C-alpha positions as CSV (number, residue, x, y, z in Angstrom):
1,M,39.5,193.9,-24.8
2,N,36.4,191.8,-25.1
3,A,36.4,188.4,-23.4
4,P,36.6,185.5,-25.8
5,R,33.3,184.0,-26.9
6,R,32.4,180.8,-25.0
7,I,29.9,178.3,-26.5
8,D,28.2,175.3,-25.1
9,P,29.4,172.1,-26.8
10,T,25.8,171.4,-27.7
11,G,25.2,174.9,-29.1
12,T,22.1,177.0,-28.6
13,Q,19.6,175.7,-26.1
14,V,15.9,175.8,-26.9
15,H,13.3,175.7,-24.1
16,L,9.7,174.7,-24.8
17,R,6.7,175.1,-22.4
18,R,3.0,174.0,-22.4
19,E,0.3,173.7,-19.8
20,G,-0.9,170.1,-19.9
21,G,-3.5,167.9,-18.2
22,S,-1.0,166.9,-15.5
23,G,0.5,170.4,-15.1
24,E,3.3,172.1,-16.9
25,V,5.2,170.2,-19.6
26,T,8.7,171.5,-20.6
27,A,11.5,170.4,-22.8
28,Q,15.1,171.4,-23.5
29,L,16.5,170.9,-26.9
30,A,20.1,171.3,-28.1
31,Q,21.2,172.7,-31.4
32,V,24.0,170.2,-32.0
33,G,22.5,166.9,-33.0
34,A,19.0,168.3,-32.6
35,A,19.1,166.6,-29.2
36,L,16.3,166.2,-26.7
37,R,18.2,166.8,-23.5
38,A,15.4,167.3,-21.0
39,L,11.6,166.6,-20.7
40,T,9.4,167.1,-17.7
41,V,5.7,166.4,-17.2
42,G,4.1,168.0,-14.1
43,G,7.5,168.7,-12.7
44,V,8.7,165.1,-13.2
45,D,11.8,164.4,-15.3
46,V,11.1,161.7,-17.9
47,V,14.4,162.3,-19.9
48,A,17.7,161.8,-18.0
49,R,19.5,165.2,-17.8
50,Y,23.3,165.6,-18.1
51,P,25.4,168.6,-17.0
52,Q,25.4,171.9,-19.0
53,G,28.7,172.5,-20.8
54,T,29.3,168.9,-21.7
55,T,28.8,166.8,-24.8
56,P,25.9,164.3,-24.8
57,P,27.0,161.2,-23.0
58,F,26.4,158.0,-25.0
59,A,24.9,160.2,-27.8
60,S,22.1,161.1,-25.4
61,G,19.0,162.5,-27.1
62,I,20.6,163.1,-30.6
63,V,19.1,162.4,-34.0
64,L,20.6,159.6,-36.0
65,V,20.5,160.3,-39.8
66,P,21.0,158.9,-42.4
67,W,21.5,155.7,-40.5
68,P,21.2,154.7,-36.8
69,N,23.5,152.4,-34.9
70,R,26.6,151.0,-36.7
71,V,28.0,150.2,-40.2
72,R,30.6,147.4,-40.1
73,D,34.1,148.8,-41.0
74,G,32.3,151.9,-42.3
75,R,32.0,150.0,-45.6
76,W,29.0,149.3,-47.7
77,T,28.2,148.8,-51.3
78,H,25.8,151.1,-53.1
79,V,23.7,149.0,-55.4
80,P,21.4,151.3,-57.4
81,P,17.7,150.3,-57.1
82,G,16.3,148.5,-60.2
83,G,19.8,147.6,-61.4
84,Q,20.4,151.1,-62.8
85,G,24.1,151.6,-62.9
86,D,27.0,149.6,-61.5
87,P,27.5,148.8,-57.7
88,A,29.9,151.2,-56.0
89,D,31.9,150.5,-52.8
90,Q,31.6,153.2,-50.2
91,Q,33.8,154.0,-47.2
92,L,32.5,156.1,-44.3
93,D,34.6,157.7,-41.6
94,L,35.2,155.3,-38.7
95,T,33.5,157.3,-35.9
96,E,33.7,154.4,-33.4
97,P,37.4,153.6,-33.8
98,S,37.5,151.3,-30.8
99,R,35.3,148.8,-32.7
100,G,36.1,149.9,-36.2
101,N,32.6,151.1,-37.1
102,A,30.8,154.1,-38.5
103,I,28.1,155.0,-35.9
104,H,25.0,157.0,-35.6
105,G,24.9,158.8,-39.0
106,L,26.4,162.1,-40.2
107,L,24.7,164.8,-38.2
108,R,25.6,164.0,-34.6
109,N,28.0,167.0,-34.4
110,T,26.1,169.3,-36.7
111,G,24.5,172.5,-35.5
112,Y,20.9,172.6,-36.8
113,D,19.0,175.7,-37.9
114,I,16.3,176.5,-35.3
115,D,12.7,177.7,-35.6
116,A,11.1,177.7,-32.2
117,S,8.0,179.3,-30.5
118,G,6.1,178.4,-27.4
119,D,5.5,174.7,-27.2
120,R,7.1,173.6,-30.5
121,A,10.3,173.8,-32.4
122,T,11.7,172.6,-35.8
123,L,15.4,172.0,-36.2
124,S,16.8,171.5,-39.7
125,A,20.1,170.5,-41.3
126,T,21.4,169.3,-44.6
127,V,23.4,166.2,-45.3
128,Y,25.8,167.1,-48.1
129,P,27.3,164.5,-50.5
130,Q,30.6,163.2,-49.1
131,H,32.9,160.2,-49.2
132,G,30.9,157.1,-48.1
133,Y,27.6,158.8,-48.7
134,P,27.4,160.6,-52.0
135,F,23.8,161.8,-51.6
136,A,22.1,165.0,-50.6
137,L,19.3,165.3,-48.0
138,D,17.4,168.1,-46.4
139,T,16.4,166.9,-42.9
140,S,14.3,168.3,-40.1
141,V,13.0,167.2,-36.7
142,A,9.9,168.8,-35.3
143,Y,9.3,168.6,-31.5
144,A,5.8,169.4,-30.2
145,L,4.8,169.3,-26.6
146,T,1.6,167.4,-25.8
147,D,-0.5,167.4,-22.6
148,D,1.5,164.4,-21.3
149,G,4.9,164.6,-23.1
150,I,6.2,165.2,-26.5
151,E,5.7,164.2,-30.2
152,V,8.6,164.0,-32.6
153,T,8.3,164.1,-36.4
154,H,11.3,163.5,-38.6
155,E,11.3,164.6,-42.3
156,L,13.8,163.7,-44.9
157,V,13.8,165.1,-48.5
158,N,16.1,163.9,-51.2
159,V,17.5,167.0,-52.8
160,G,20.1,165.2,-54.9
161,E,19.9,163.8,-58.4
162,R,19.8,160.1,-57.7
163,D,18.0,157.7,-55.3
164,A,19.4,157.9,-51.7
165,P,19.3,155.2,-49.0
166,V,18.1,156.5,-45.7
167,A,17.2,155.4,-42.2
168,I,16.4,157.3,-39.0
169,G,17.0,156.8,-35.3
170,A,16.8,158.7,-32.0
171,H,18.7,158.2,-28.7
172,P,16.6,159.3,-25.7
173,F,17.5,158.2,-22.2
174,L,14.3,157.8,-20.2
175,C,13.6,158.0,-16.5
176,I,10.9,158.8,-13.9
177,G,12.2,161.6,-11.6
178,G,12.5,160.6,-8.0
179,V,12.5,156.9,-8.8
180,D,15.8,154.8,-8.9
181,T,16.1,153.7,-12.6
182,A,17.2,150.3,-11.3
183,D,13.7,149.8,-9.9
184,L,11.9,150.6,-13.1
185,V,10.3,147.7,-15.1
186,L,11.1,147.8,-18.8
187,T,8.7,146.2,-21.2
188,V,9.6,145.9,-24.9
189,P,6.8,144.6,-27.3
190,A,9.2,142.7,-29.5
191,E,9.0,139.2,-30.9
192,T,12.6,139.0,-32.2
193,W,16.0,140.2,-31.0
194,F,19.4,140.6,-32.8
195,E,22.4,138.5,-31.7
196,V,25.6,140.6,-32.1
197,D,29.3,139.9,-32.2
198,D,32.0,141.5,-30.1
199,R,31.8,144.7,-32.2
200,M,28.0,145.0,-31.5
201,L,27.1,144.1,-35.0
202,P,24.2,141.8,-35.8
203,I,25.0,138.2,-36.9
204,A,21.5,136.7,-36.5
205,E,17.9,137.5,-35.6
206,H,16.1,135.1,-33.2
207,P,12.7,134.8,-31.6
208,V,12.7,136.3,-28.1
209,R,12.8,133.8,-25.2
210,G,14.2,133.6,-21.7
211,A,16.2,136.6,-20.6
212,V,15.8,138.4,-23.9
213,D,12.0,138.2,-23.9
214,L,11.0,141.5,-22.4
215,R,7.3,141.4,-23.4
216,G,6.4,140.6,-19.8
217,G,8.7,143.2,-18.3
218,V,12.0,143.0,-16.5
219,R,13.5,145.2,-13.7
220,V,16.2,147.4,-15.2
221,A,18.7,146.4,-12.6
222,D,18.2,142.7,-13.5
223,A,18.6,143.1,-17.3
224,D,21.8,143.0,-19.3
225,L,20.8,145.6,-21.9
226,D,22.5,146.6,-25.1
227,M,20.5,144.9,-27.8
228,G,18.2,145.6,-30.8
229,F,14.7,144.2,-31.2
230,G,12.4,143.7,-34.2
231,S,8.9,142.4,-35.1
232,L,7.3,144.9,-32.8
233,R,3.7,144.2,-31.6
234,R,1.5,147.1,-32.3
235,D,-1.7,148.4,-30.6
236,A,-4.9,149.0,-32.5
237,D,-3.7,152.5,-33.4
238,G,-0.7,151.1,-35.2
239,L,1.8,152.3,-32.6
240,A,4.4,150.2,-30.8
241,R,4.9,151.1,-27.1
242,T,7.9,150.4,-25.0
243,T,7.3,151.2,-21.3
244,L,9.2,151.9,-18.1
245,A,7.0,151.4,-15.0
246,A,7.7,152.6,-11.5
247,P,6.6,150.8,-8.3
248,D,4.1,153.6,-7.6
249,G,2.3,152.9,-10.8
250,R,3.6,155.8,-13.0
251,V,4.6,154.8,-16.5
252,V,6.8,156.5,-19.1
253,T,6.0,155.3,-22.6
254,L,8.0,155.6,-25.8
255,W,5.7,155.1,-28.8
256,Q,6.8,154.8,-32.4
257,D,4.8,154.7,-35.6
258,A,4.9,152.0,-38.3
259,D,8.0,153.5,-40.0
260,F,9.9,152.9,-36.8
261,E,10.1,149.1,-37.1
262,Y,12.9,148.5,-34.6
263,V,14.0,149.6,-31.1
264,Q,17.3,149.4,-29.2
265,A,17.5,149.1,-25.4
266,F,20.8,150.1,-23.7
267,R,21.7,150.4,-20.0
268,T,24.8,152.0,-18.5
269,D,26.1,152.8,-15.1
270,A,28.4,155.6,-16.5
271,Y,25.8,158.2,-17.3
272,P,26.8,161.4,-15.4
273,G,24.7,162.1,-12.4
274,H,22.7,158.9,-12.6
275,P,23.8,155.6,-10.9
276,L,22.0,153.8,-13.7
277,A,20.5,155.0,-17.0
278,V,18.5,153.4,-19.8
279,A,18.1,154.4,-23.4
280,V,15.1,153.4,-25.5
281,E,16.0,154.1,-29.1
282,P,13.4,154.0,-31.9
283,M,14.9,153.1,-35.2
284,T,13.6,152.6,-38.8
285,A,16.4,150.2,-39.5
286,P,18.6,147.9,-37.3
287,A,22.3,148.0,-37.0
288,D,24.4,147.6,-40.1
289,A,21.4,148.1,-42.3
290,F,23.4,149.6,-45.2
291,N,24.9,146.2,-45.6
292,S,21.9,144.0,-44.8
293,G,19.3,146.2,-46.5
294,R,16.9,145.7,-43.6
295,G,14.7,148.7,-43.1
296,V,16.6,150.9,-45.5
297,R,14.3,153.2,-47.5
298,W,15.4,154.5,-50.9
299,L,14.2,158.1,-51.6
300,A,13.8,159.1,-55.2
301,P,15.0,162.7,-56.1
302,G,12.5,165.1,-54.7
303,E,10.8,162.4,-52.5
304,R,9.8,163.4,-49.0
305,W,9.5,161.0,-46.0
306,Q,8.1,161.5,-42.5
307,A,8.2,159.2,-39.4
308,R,7.0,159.8,-35.9
309,W,7.7,158.8,-32.3
310,G,7.1,160.3,-28.9
311,I,7.2,160.1,-25.1
312,S,4.4,160.3,-22.6
313,L,4.0,160.0,-18.8
314,S,0.9,158.5,-17.2
315,A,-0.1,158.0,-13.6
């Protein structure tokens, strides 16, 4: 009798490799959630690993589509653009029952189709119409290694018959191998932050000041991090860059293009194998965007949208 088939909770693993300017660059991707679960540059980990055979802790590395973060009570009202049709109340499944929210979209437990070769891979999945989200999307995420890290391109296509509200997020945990994450200095180029209630839902947006102003950098161990930021300052190339700097001068950077207008920073001491871990999450919309409308993009039938972010390590 054949032994029963055993599968990894994150599905098929994809391994990418490239020779870069600082040595070998490698990445490990997971089929479920199209997750980035490892990235090394010159042998240095820049994405926090977690054990094989386990689900992603704290949604580590997964793609968040068609919304990032939370929707209050899983409820929102579909108001068709241009006043075409009557508003319709929608009820999503409550995937964060402890707080009564719908969280991180509809594909976090979906096994994506994989097309991979050498130093790049594209993972694709469909969002089918369902209660709470009666729209159809073809989605993909393309990972391409660079000389100093990785570039990530998301694409959404509305394959339904009516306009669809969409937003995108990602959930990478960053590190610099061999350096205690507590000693890394986090710099976030944001001019506003979102005050939240006890369910981690935004109730106001404020200018950054004091402890929530991370433009000058803060040691991760000294920061109380689980907050969203907006009004990102951008460099001359149009990219916003959040950085984690080590005492020895090495810097891991998460960059995001103009479509990614928001970023979430999150710290935890419960990430397996790491005394402290920090996520830097690029988002095209903030938490509860389906209710506020902030950052939500409406795709017409047949319309295609791409947005990019990436990670790099510099000496």
